[in-house]
PDB file of N, H, CA, C and O in Angstrom:
ATOM      1  N   MET A   1     123.823 123.462 138.328  1.00  0.00           N
ATOM      2  CA  MET A   1     123.675 121.977 138.124  1.00  0.00           C
ATOM      3  C   MET A   1     122.145 121.726 137.885  1.00  0.00           C
ATOM      4  O   MET A   1     121.257 122.341 138.475  1.00  0.00           O
ATOM      5  N   ALA A   2     121.942 120.724 136.925  1.00  0.00           N
ATOM      6  H   ALA A   2     122.663 120.224 136.446  1.00  0.00           H
ATOM      7  CA  ALA A   2     120.472 120.432 136.478  1.00  0.00           C
ATOM      8  C   ALA A   2     119.885 119.684 137.506  1.00  0.00           C
ATOM      9  O   ALA A   2     120.570 118.944 138.212  1.00  0.00           O
ATOM     10  N   SER A   3     118.477 119.834 137.675  1.00  0.00           N
ATOM     11  H   SER A   3     117.921 120.435 137.101  1.00  0.00           H
ATOM     12  CA  SER A   3     117.705 119.144 138.532  1.00  0.00           C
ATOM     13  C   SER A   3     117.628 117.614 137.833  1.00  0.00           C
ATOM     14  O   SER A   3     117.903 117.346 136.663  1.00  0.00           O
ATOM     15  N   LEU A   4     117.190 116.717 138.851  1.00  0.00           N
ATOM     16  H   LEU A   4     116.966 116.935 139.801  1.00  0.00           H
ATOM     17  CA  LEU A   4     116.955 115.344 138.342  1.00  0.00           C
ATOM     18  C   LEU A   4     115.917 115.357 137.181  1.00  0.00           C
ATOM     19  O   LEU A   4     116.037 114.679 136.160  1.00  0.00           O
ATOM     20  N   GLY A   5     114.844 116.237 137.461  1.00  0.00           N
ATOM     21  H   GLY A   5     114.747 116.787 138.291  1.00  0.00           H
ATOM     22  CA  GLY A   5     113.769 116.252 136.347  1.00  0.00           C
ATOM     23  C   GLY A   5     114.264 116.731 135.046  1.00  0.00           C
ATOM     24  O   GLY A   5     113.940 116.147 134.012  1.00  0.00           O
ATOM     25  N   GLU A   6     115.022 117.751 135.042  1.00  0.00           N
ATOM     26  H   GLU A   6     115.285 118.226 135.882  1.00  0.00           H
ATOM     27  CA  GLU A   6     115.678 118.299 133.841  1.00  0.00           C
ATOM     28  C   GLU A   6     116.590 117.208 133.085  1.00  0.00           C
ATOM     29  O   GLU A   6     116.633 117.108 131.859  1.00  0.00           O
ATOM     30  N   THR A   7     117.287 116.436 133.951  1.00  0.00           N
ATOM     31  H   THR A   7     117.252 116.518 134.947  1.00  0.00           H
ATOM     32  CA  THR A   7     118.248 115.624 133.349  1.00  0.00           C
ATOM     33  C   THR A   7     117.364 114.443 132.656  1.00  0.00           C
ATOM     34  O   THR A   7     117.655 114.035 131.532  1.00  0.00           O
ATOM     35  N   ILE A   8     116.316 113.944 133.365  1.00  0.00           N
ATOM     36  H   ILE A   8     116.080 114.276 134.278  1.00  0.00           H
ATOM     37  CA  ILE A   8     115.333 112.939 132.899  1.00  0.00           C
ATOM     38  C   ILE A   8     114.796 113.560 131.429  1.00  0.00           C
ATOM     39  O   ILE A   8     114.909 112.956 130.362  1.00  0.00           O
ATOM     40  N   GLU A   9     114.326 114.590 131.555  1.00  0.00           N
ATOM     41  H   GLU A   9     114.234 115.081 132.421  1.00  0.00           H
ATOM     42  CA  GLU A   9     113.749 115.078 130.204  1.00  0.00           C
ATOM     43  C   GLU A   9     114.709 115.159 129.120  1.00  0.00           C
ATOM     44  O   GLU A   9     114.417 114.829 127.971  1.00  0.00           O
ATOM     45  N   LYS A  10     115.901 115.611 129.480  1.00  0.00           N
ATOM     46  H   LYS A  10     116.139 115.879 130.413  1.00  0.00           H
ATOM     47  CA  LYS A  10     117.032 115.734 128.385  1.00  0.00           C
ATOM     48  C   LYS A  10     117.351 114.365 127.835  1.00  0.00           C
ATOM     49  O   LYS A  10     117.542 114.237 126.626  1.00  0.00           O
ATOM     50  N   LEU A  11     117.421 113.296 128.686  1.00  0.00           N
ATOM     51  H   LEU A  11     117.265 113.399 129.669  1.00  0.00           H
ATOM     52  CA  LEU A  11     117.597 111.954 128.339  1.00  0.00           C
ATOM     53  C   LEU A  11     116.597 111.416 127.467  1.00  0.00           C
ATOM     54  O   LEU A  11     116.870 110.791 126.442  1.00  0.00           O
ATOM     55  N   GLN A  12     115.294 111.688 127.924  1.00  0.00           N
ATOM     56  H   GLN A  12     115.072 112.196 128.756  1.00  0.00           H
ATOM     57  CA  GLN A  12     114.169 111.312 127.063  1.00  0.00           C
ATOM     58  C   GLN A  12     114.044 111.763 125.692  1.00  0.00           C
ATOM     59  O   GLN A  12     113.579 111.098 124.766  1.00  0.00           O
ATOM     60  N   ALA A  13     114.543 113.074 125.628  1.00  0.00           N
ATOM     61  H   ALA A  13     114.920 113.614 126.381  1.00  0.00           H
ATOM     62  CA  ALA A  13     114.524 113.738 124.321  1.00  0.00           C
ATOM     63  C   ALA A  13     115.778 113.071 123.531  1.00  0.00           C
ATOM     64  O   ALA A  13     115.645 112.823 122.333  1.00  0.00           O
ATOM     65  N   GLU A  14     116.816 112.823 124.103  1.00  0.00           N
ATOM     66  H   GLU A  14     116.924 113.024 125.076  1.00  0.00           H
ATOM     67  CA  GLU A  14     117.909 112.173 123.456  1.00  0.00           C
ATOM     68  C   GLU A  14     117.484 110.809 123.035  1.00  0.00           C
ATOM     69  O   GLU A  14     117.817 110.425 121.914  1.00  0.00           O
ATOM     70  N   LEU A  15     116.810 110.063 123.786  1.00  0.00           N
ATOM     71  H   LEU A  15     116.539 110.374 124.697  1.00  0.00           H
ATOM     72  CA  LEU A  15     116.374 108.639 123.578  1.00  0.00           C
ATOM     73  C   LEU A  15     115.299 108.733 122.273  1.00  0.00           C
ATOM     74  O   LEU A  15     115.262 107.909 121.359  1.00  0.00           O
ATOM     75  N   GLN A  16     114.549 109.769 122.380  1.00  0.00           N
ATOM     76  H   GLN A  16     114.579 110.438 123.123  1.00  0.00           H
ATOM     77  CA  GLN A  16     113.654 109.889 121.201  1.00  0.00           C
ATOM     78  C   GLN A  16     114.306 110.054 119.886  1.00  0.00           C
ATOM     79  O   GLN A  16     114.017 109.403 118.882  1.00  0.00           O
ATOM     80  N   GLN A  17     115.236 111.005 119.970  1.00  0.00           N
ATOM     81  H   GLN A  17     115.470 111.535 120.785  1.00  0.00           H
ATOM     82  CA  GLN A  17     116.047 111.221 118.767  1.00  0.00           C
ATOM     83  C   GLN A  17     116.671 110.008 118.254  1.00  0.00           C
ATOM     84  O   GLN A  17     116.547 109.695 117.070  1.00  0.00           O
ATOM     85  N   ALA A  18     117.414 109.228 119.184  1.00  0.00           N
ATOM     86  H   ALA A  18     117.515 109.483 120.146  1.00  0.00           H
ATOM     87  CA  ALA A  18     118.062 108.008 118.766  1.00  0.00           C
ATOM     88  C   ALA A  18     117.100 107.112 118.133  1.00  0.00           C
ATOM     89  O   ALA A  18     117.394 106.615 117.046  1.00  0.00           O
ATOM     90  N   GLN A  19     115.865 106.822 118.750  1.00  0.00           N
ATOM     91  H   GLN A  19     115.627 107.226 119.634  1.00  0.00           H
ATOM     92  CA  GLN A  19     114.884 105.980 118.308  1.00  0.00           C
ATOM     93  C   GLN A  19     114.445 106.346 116.842  1.00  0.00           C
ATOM     94  O   GLN A  19     114.215 105.487 115.991  1.00  0.00           O
ATOM     95  N   GLU A  20     114.350 107.697 116.626  1.00  0.00           N
ATOM     96  H   GLU A  20     114.537 108.395 117.317  1.00  0.00           H
ATOM     97  CA  GLU A  20     113.865 108.015 115.286  1.00  0.00           C
ATOM     98  C   GLU A  20     115.052 107.869 114.173  1.00  0.00           C
ATOM     99  O   GLU A  20     114.824 107.636 112.986  1.00  0.00           O
ATOM    100  N   GLN A  21     116.327 108.038 114.721  1.00  0.00           N
ATOM    101  H   GLN A  21     116.513 108.228 115.685  1.00  0.00           H
ATOM    102  CA  GLN A  21     117.433 107.809 113.852  1.00  0.00           C
ATOM    103  C   GLN A  21     117.515 106.351 113.548  1.00  0.00           C
ATOM    104  O   GLN A  21     117.740 106.014 112.386  1.00  0.00           O
ATOM    105  N   ILE A  22     117.349 105.424 114.512  1.00  0.00           N
ATOM    106  H   ILE A  22     117.167 105.698 115.456  1.00  0.00           H
ATOM    107  CA  ILE A  22     117.338 103.945 114.265  1.00  0.00           C
ATOM    108  C   ILE A  22     116.232 103.647 113.248  1.00  0.00           C
ATOM    109  O   ILE A  22     116.474 102.892 112.307  1.00  0.00           O
ATOM    110  N   GLU A  23     115.092 104.181 113.390  1.00  0.00           N
ATOM    111  H   GLU A  23     114.895 104.795 114.154  1.00  0.00           H
ATOM    112  CA  GLU A  23     113.986 103.916 112.294  1.00  0.00           C
ATOM    113  C   GLU A  23     114.428 104.442 110.988  1.00  0.00           C
ATOM    114  O   GLU A  23     114.133 103.777 109.995  1.00  0.00           O
ATOM    115  N   ARG A  24     115.129 105.596 110.834  1.00  0.00           N
ATOM    116  H   ARG A  24     115.369 106.137 111.640  1.00  0.00           H
ATOM    117  CA  ARG A  24     115.394 106.077 109.475  1.00  0.00           C
ATOM    118  C   ARG A  24     116.533 105.185 108.830  1.00  0.00           C
ATOM    119  O   ARG A  24     116.567 104.927 107.627  1.00  0.00           O
ATOM    120  N   LEU A  25     117.493 104.726 109.786  1.00  0.00           N
ATOM    121  H   LEU A  25     117.465 104.935 110.764  1.00  0.00           H
ATOM    122  CA  LEU A  25     118.481 103.887 109.199  1.00  0.00           C
ATOM    123  C   LEU A  25     117.937 102.423 108.950  1.00  0.00           C
ATOM    124  O   LEU A  25     118.365 101.779 107.992  1.00  0.00           O
ATOM    125  N   THR A  26     117.067 101.940 109.745  1.00  0.00           N
ATOM    126  H   THR A  26     116.719 102.463 110.523  1.00  0.00           H
ATOM    127  CA  THR A  26     116.397 100.763 109.379  1.00  0.00           C
ATOM    128  C   THR A  26     115.651 100.752 108.010  1.00  0.00           C
ATOM    129  O   THR A  26     115.581  99.759 107.286  1.00  0.00           O
ATOM    130  N   SER A  27     115.140 101.886 107.756  1.00  0.00           N
ATOM    131  H   SER A  27     115.197 102.692 108.344  1.00  0.00           H
ATOM    132  CA  SER A  27     114.287 102.030 106.580  1.00  0.00           C
ATOM    133  C   SER A  27     115.276 102.092 105.393  1.00  0.00           C
ATOM    134  O   SER A  27     115.011 101.520 104.336  1.00  0.00           O
ATOM    135  N   GLN A  28     116.356 102.751 105.564  1.00  0.00           N
ATOM    136  H   GLN A  28     116.571 103.216 106.423  1.00  0.00           H
ATOM    137  CA  GLN A  28     117.565 102.887 104.448  1.00  0.00           C
ATOM    138  C   GLN A  28     118.109 101.506 104.302  1.00  0.00           C
ATOM    139  O   GLN A  28     118.341 101.081 103.170  1.00  0.00           O
ATOM    140  N   LEU A  29     118.334 100.760 105.371  1.00  0.00           N
ATOM    141  H   LEU A  29     118.146 101.105 106.291  1.00  0.00           H
ATOM    142  CA  LEU A  29     118.991  99.408 105.228  1.00  0.00           C
ATOM    143  C   LEU A  29     118.039  98.488 104.466  1.00  0.00           C
ATOM    144  O   LEU A  29     118.516  97.634 103.720  1.00  0.00           O
ATOM    145  N   GLN A  30     116.748  98.613 104.610  1.00  0.00           N
ATOM    146  H   GLN A  30     116.360  99.308 105.217  1.00  0.00           H
ATOM    147  CA  GLN A  30     115.691  97.810 103.791  1.00  0.00           C
ATOM    148  C   GLN A  30     115.834  98.259 102.399  1.00  0.00           C
ATOM    149  O   GLN A  30     115.848  97.350 101.569  1.00  0.00           O
ATOM    150  N   VAL A  31     115.934  99.365 101.998  1.00  0.00           N
ATOM    151  H   VAL A  31     115.923 100.103 102.672  1.00  0.00           H
ATOM    152  CA  VAL A  31     116.006  99.883 100.744  1.00  0.00           C
ATOM    153  C   VAL A  31     117.317  99.243 100.050  1.00  0.00           C
ATOM    154  O   VAL A  31     117.258  98.683  98.956  1.00  0.00           O
ATOM    155  N   CYS A  32     118.427  99.373 100.747  1.00  0.00           N
ATOM    156  H   CYS A  32     118.475  99.829 101.636  1.00  0.00           H
ATOM    157  CA  CYS A  32     119.736  98.720 100.248  1.00  0.00           C
ATOM    158  C   CYS A  32     119.493  97.176 100.045  1.00  0.00           C
ATOM    159  O   CYS A  32     119.755  96.648  98.964  1.00  0.00           O
ATOM    160  N   ARG A  33     119.040  96.539 100.999  1.00  0.00           N
ATOM    161  H   ARG A  33     118.828  96.968 101.877  1.00  0.00           H
ATOM    162  CA  ARG A  33     118.773  95.153 100.769  1.00  0.00           C
ATOM    163  C   ARG A  33     117.911  94.792  99.592  1.00  0.00           C
ATOM    164  O   ARG A  33     118.247  93.821  98.914  1.00  0.00           O
ATOM    165  N   GLU A  34     116.887  95.441  99.298  1.00  0.00           N
ATOM    166  H   GLU A  34     116.614  96.230  99.849  1.00  0.00           H
ATOM    167  CA  GLU A  34     115.955  95.269  98.160  1.00  0.00           C
ATOM    168  C   GLU A  34     116.797  95.570  96.981  1.00  0.00           C
ATOM    169  O   GLU A  34     116.796  94.752  96.060  1.00  0.00           O
ATOM    170  N   ALA A  35     117.532  96.666  96.892  1.00  0.00           N
ATOM    171  H   ALA A  35     117.533  97.330  97.640  1.00  0.00           H
ATOM    172  CA  ALA A  35     118.380  96.916  95.731  1.00  0.00           C
ATOM    173  C   ALA A  35     119.444  95.744  95.421  1.00  0.00           C
ATOM    174  O   ALA A  35     119.627  95.234  94.316  1.00  0.00           O
ATOM    175  N   ALA A  36     120.065  95.443  96.541  1.00  0.00           N
ATOM    176  H   ALA A  36     119.917  95.858  97.439  1.00  0.00           H
ATOM    177  CA  ALA A  36     121.035  94.249  96.440  1.00  0.00           C
ATOM    178  C   ALA A  36     120.310  92.897  95.831  1.00  0.00           C
ATOM    179  O   ALA A  36     120.803  92.217  94.932  1.00  0.00           O
ATOM    180  N   ASN A  37     119.236  92.669  96.386  1.00  0.00           N
ATOM    181  H   ASN A  37     118.835  93.222  97.116  1.00  0.00           H
ATOM    182  CA  ASN A  37     118.389  91.475  95.874  1.00  0.00           C
ATOM    183  C   ASN A  37     118.038  91.630  94.387  1.00  0.00           C
ATOM    184  O   ASN A  37     118.109  90.678  93.610  1.00  0.00           O
ATOM    185  N   ASP A  38     117.661  92.846  94.023  1.00  0.00           N
ATOM    186  H   ASP A  38     117.603  93.620  94.654  1.00  0.00           H
ATOM    187  CA  ASP A  38     117.347  93.060  92.581  1.00  0.00           C
ATOM    188  C   ASP A  38     118.481  92.937  91.683  1.00  0.00           C
ATOM    189  O   ASP A  38     118.390  92.330  90.615  1.00  0.00           O
ATOM    190  N   SER A  39     119.615  93.532  92.112  1.00  0.00           N
ATOM    191  H   SER A  39     119.688  94.025  92.979  1.00  0.00           H
ATOM    192  CA  SER A  39     120.864  93.418  91.413  1.00  0.00           C
ATOM    193  C   SER A  39     121.356  91.974  91.285  1.00  0.00           C
ATOM    194  O   SER A  39     121.802  91.587  90.204  1.00  0.00           O
ATOM    195  N   GLU A  40     121.286  91.068  92.467  1.00  0.00           N
ATOM    196  H   GLU A  40     120.924  91.382  93.345  1.00  0.00           H
ATOM    197  CA  GLU A  40     121.684  89.695  92.441  1.00  0.00           C
ATOM    198  C   GLU A  40     120.738  89.001  91.310  1.00  0.00           C
ATOM    199  O   GLU A  40     121.257  88.255  90.480  1.00  0.00           O
ATOM    200  N   MET A  41     119.472  89.238  91.299  1.00  0.00           N
ATOM    201  H   MET A  41     119.050  89.844  91.974  1.00  0.00           H
ATOM    202  CA  MET A  41     118.446  88.538  90.455  1.00  0.00           C
ATOM    203  C   MET A  41     118.878  88.910  89.055  1.00  0.00           C
ATOM    204  O   MET A  41     118.952  87.988  88.243  1.00  0.00           O
ATOM    205  N   ARG A  42     119.180  90.163  88.653  1.00  0.00           N
ATOM    206  H   ARG A  42     119.121  90.912  89.313  1.00  0.00           H
ATOM    207  CA  ARG A  42     119.593  90.625  87.370  1.00  0.00           C
ATOM    208  C   ARG A  42     120.835  89.916  87.025  1.00  0.00           C
ATOM    209  O   ARG A  42     120.929  89.349  85.937  1.00  0.00           O
ATOM    210  N   TRP A  43     121.899  89.910  87.974  1.00  0.00           N
ATOM    211  H   TRP A  43     121.823  90.371  88.859  1.00  0.00           H
ATOM    212  CA  TRP A  43     123.057  89.136  87.600  1.00  0.00           C
ATOM    213  C   TRP A  43     123.055  87.683  87.235  1.00  0.00           C
ATOM    214  O   TRP A  43     123.742  87.116  86.386  1.00  0.00           O
ATOM    215  N   GLN A  44     122.094  87.162  88.090  1.00  0.00           N
ATOM    216  H   GLN A  44     121.536  87.623  88.780  1.00  0.00           H
ATOM    217  CA  GLN A  44     122.007  85.552  87.853  1.00  0.00           C
ATOM    218  C   GLN A  44     121.263  85.442  86.447  1.00  0.00           C
ATOM    219  O   GLN A  44     121.619  84.547  85.680  1.00  0.00           O
ATOM    220  N   GLY A  45     120.329  86.244  86.110  1.00  0.00           N
ATOM    221  H   GLY A  45     120.040  86.970  86.733  1.00  0.00           H
ATOM    222  CA  GLY A  45     119.725  86.180  84.748  1.00  0.00           C
ATOM    223  C   GLY A  45     120.745  86.372  83.698  1.00  0.00           C
ATOM    224  O   GLY A  45     120.826  85.578  82.761  1.00  0.00           O
ATOM    225  N   GLU A  46     121.511  87.371  83.810  1.00  0.00           N
ATOM    226  H   GLU A  46     121.445  88.017  84.572  1.00  0.00           H
ATOM    227  CA  GLU A  46     122.545  87.649  82.856  1.00  0.00           C
ATOM    228  C   GLU A  46     123.507  86.471  82.760  1.00  0.00           C
ATOM    229  O   GLU A  46     123.922  86.122  81.655  1.00  0.00           O
ATOM    230  N   ARG A  47     123.850  85.890  83.797  1.00  0.00           N
ATOM    231  H   ARG A  47     123.512  86.174  84.695  1.00  0.00           H
ATOM    232  CA  ARG A  47     124.881  84.798  83.767  1.00  0.00           C
ATOM    233  C   ARG A  47     124.330  83.528  82.980  1.00  0.00           C
ATOM    234  O   ARG A  47     124.996  82.865  82.186  1.00  0.00           O
ATOM    235  N   ARG A  48     122.898  83.281  83.361  1.00  0.00           N
ATOM    236  H   ARG A  48     122.357  83.820  84.007  1.00  0.00           H
ATOM    237  CA  ARG A  48     122.261  82.335  82.649  1.00  0.00           C
ATOM    238  C   ARG A  48     122.206  82.393  81.067  1.00  0.00           C
ATOM    239  O   ARG A  48     122.308  81.429  80.309  1.00  0.00           O
ATOM    240  N   ALA A  49     122.022  83.735  80.721  1.00  0.00           N
ATOM    241  H   ALA A  49     121.938  84.519  81.336  1.00  0.00           H
ATOM    242  CA  ALA A  49     121.971  84.099  79.279  1.00  0.00           C
ATOM    243  C   ALA A  49     123.310  83.796  78.758  1.00  0.00           C
ATOM    244  O   ALA A  49     123.404  83.066  77.772  1.00  0.00           O
ATOM    245  N   PHE A  50     124.362  84.286  79.325  1.00  0.00           N
ATOM    246  H   PHE A  50     124.285  84.880  80.126  1.00  0.00           H
ATOM    247  CA  PHE A  50     125.649  84.060  78.934  1.00  0.00           C
ATOM    248  C   PHE A  50     126.069  82.668  78.698  1.00  0.00           C
ATOM    249  O   PHE A  50     126.730  82.327  77.717  1.00  0.00           O
ATOM    250  N   GLU A  51     125.616  81.782  79.738  1.00  0.00           N
ATOM    251  H   GLU A  51     125.079  82.059  80.535  1.00  0.00           H
ATOM    252  CA  GLU A  51     126.048  80.392  79.557  1.00  0.00           C
ATOM    253  C   GLU A  51     125.291  79.791  78.432  1.00  0.00           C
ATOM    254  O   GLU A  51     125.819  78.908  77.756  1.00  0.00           O
ATOM    255  N   ARG A  52     124.010  80.238  78.169  1.00  0.00           N
ATOM    256  H   ARG A  52     123.581  80.955  78.718  1.00  0.00           H
ATOM    257  CA  ARG A  52     123.295  79.520  76.937  1.00  0.00           C
ATOM    258  C   ARG A  52     124.034  79.918  75.743  1.00  0.00           C
ATOM    259  O   ARG A  52     124.214  79.087  74.853  1.00  0.00           O
ATOM    260  N   VAL A  53     124.545  81.286  75.621  1.00  0.00           N
ATOM    261  H   VAL A  53     124.398  81.962  76.343  1.00  0.00           H
ATOM    262  CA  VAL A  53     125.251  81.702  74.376  1.00  0.00           C
ATOM    263  C   VAL A  53     126.581  80.851  74.335  1.00  0.00           C
ATOM    264  O   VAL A  53     126.948  80.431  73.237  1.00  0.00           O
ATOM    265  N   ILE A  54     127.284  80.586  75.398  1.00  0.00           N
ATOM    266  H   ILE A  54     126.987  80.927  76.289  1.00  0.00           H
ATOM    267  CA  ILE A  54     128.420  79.823  75.249  1.00  0.00           C
ATOM    268  C   ILE A  54     128.258  78.348  74.933  1.00  0.00           C
ATOM    269  O   ILE A  54     129.133  77.719  74.338  1.00  0.00           O
ATOM    270  N   ARG A  55     127.128  77.818  75.342  1.00  0.00           N
ATOM    271  H   ARG A  55     126.418  78.330  75.826  1.00  0.00           H
ATOM    272  CA  ARG A  55     126.668  76.367  74.895  1.00  0.00           C
ATOM    273  C   ARG A  55     126.450  76.488  73.532  1.00  0.00           C
ATOM    274  O   ARG A  55     126.979  75.644  72.808  1.00  0.00           O
ATOM    275  N   ILE A  56     125.643  77.542  72.932  1.00  0.00           N
ATOM    276  H   ILE A  56     125.213  78.227  73.520  1.00  0.00           H
ATOM    277  CA  ILE A  56     125.358  77.564  71.623  1.00  0.00           C
ATOM    278  C   ILE A  56     126.623  77.641  70.699  1.00  0.00           C
ATOM    279  O   ILE A  56     126.660  77.043  69.624  1.00  0.00           O
ATOM    280  N   LEU A  57     127.562  78.335  71.128  1.00  0.00           N
ATOM    281  H   LEU A  57     127.532  78.821  72.001  1.00  0.00           H
ATOM    282  CA  LEU A  57     128.796  78.642  70.470  1.00  0.00           C
ATOM    283  C   LEU A  57     129.598  77.380  70.409  1.00  0.00           C
ATOM    284  O   LEU A  57     130.230  77.063  69.401  1.00  0.00           O
ATOM    285  N   ASN A  58     129.564  76.691  71.465  1.00  0.00           N
ATOM    286  H   ASN A  58     129.050  76.949  72.284  1.00  0.00           H
ATOM    287  CA  ASN A  58     130.185  75.408  71.519  1.00  0.00           C
ATOM    288  C   ASN A  58     129.546  74.180  70.887  1.00  0.00           C
ATOM    289  O   ASN A  58     129.944  73.020  70.994  1.00  0.00           O
ATOM    290  N   GLY A  59     128.511  74.615  70.224  1.00  0.00           N
ATOM    291  H   GLY A  59     128.188  75.558  70.137  1.00  0.00           H
ATOM    292  CA  GLY A  59     127.736  73.489  69.347  1.00  0.00           C
ATOM    293  C   GLY A  59     126.620  72.810  69.955  1.00  0.00           C
ATOM    294  O   GLY A  59     125.942  71.955  69.386  1.00  0.00           O
ATOM    295  N   GLY A  60     126.445  73.248  71.200  1.00  0.00           N
ATOM    296  H   GLY A  60     126.996  73.943  71.662  1.00  0.00           H
ATOM    297  CA  GLY A  60     125.254  72.690  72.054  1.00  0.00           C
ATOM    298  C   GLY A  60     123.945  73.569  71.693  1.00  0.00           C
ATOM    299  O   GLY A  60     123.899  74.545  70.945  1.00  0.00           O
ATOM    300  N   ARG A  61     122.929  72.987  72.395  1.00  0.00           N
ATOM    301  H   ARG A  61     122.967  72.194  73.003  1.00  0.00           H
ATOM    302  CA  ARG A  61     121.559  73.779  72.153  1.00  0.00           C
ATOM    303  C   ARG A  61     121.504  74.744  73.412  1.00  0.00           C
ATOM    304  O   ARG A  61     122.007  74.503  74.510  1.00  0.00           O
ATOM    305  N   GLY A  62     120.835  75.823  73.066  1.00  0.00           N
ATOM    306  H   GLY A  62     120.426  76.019  72.174  1.00  0.00           H
ATOM    307  CA  GLY A  62     120.695  76.853  74.059  1.00  0.00           C
ATOM    308  C   GLY A  62     119.770  76.491  75.238  1.00  0.00           C
ATOM    309  O   GLY A  62     119.858  77.102  76.302  1.00  0.00           O
ATOM    310  N   ASN A  63     118.961  75.583  75.063  1.00  0.00           N
ATOM    311  H   ASN A  63     118.889  75.086  74.198  1.00  0.00           H
ATOM    312  CA  ASN A  63     117.894  75.239  76.153  1.00  0.00           C
ATOM    313  C   ASN A  63     118.300  74.092  76.852  1.00  0.00           C
ATOM    314  O   ASN A  63     117.380  73.476  77.389  1.00  0.00           O
ATOM    315  N   GLU A  64     119.535  73.600  77.001  1.00  0.00           N
ATOM    316  H   GLU A  64     120.283  74.100  76.564  1.00  0.00           H
ATOM    317  CA  GLU A  64     119.847  72.447  77.796  1.00  0.00           C
ATOM    318  C   GLU A  64     119.858  72.785  79.166  1.00  0.00           C
ATOM    319  O   GLU A  64     120.107  71.927  80.012  1.00  0.00           O
TER     320      GLU A  64
END
């Protein structure tokens, strides 16, 4: 049976590993959020361009 000190050391090591994993996952999540924001901005720009083309094709002006 492990002593209390050994158990505490083991738990501290596990806690350290868990904290490092949380930091890695948080960093990965931030990268994903930034990529999603970039994608959303591109999509919005493409949508506005498409809407301008539709207005022009419908006889309107593209800059309305």
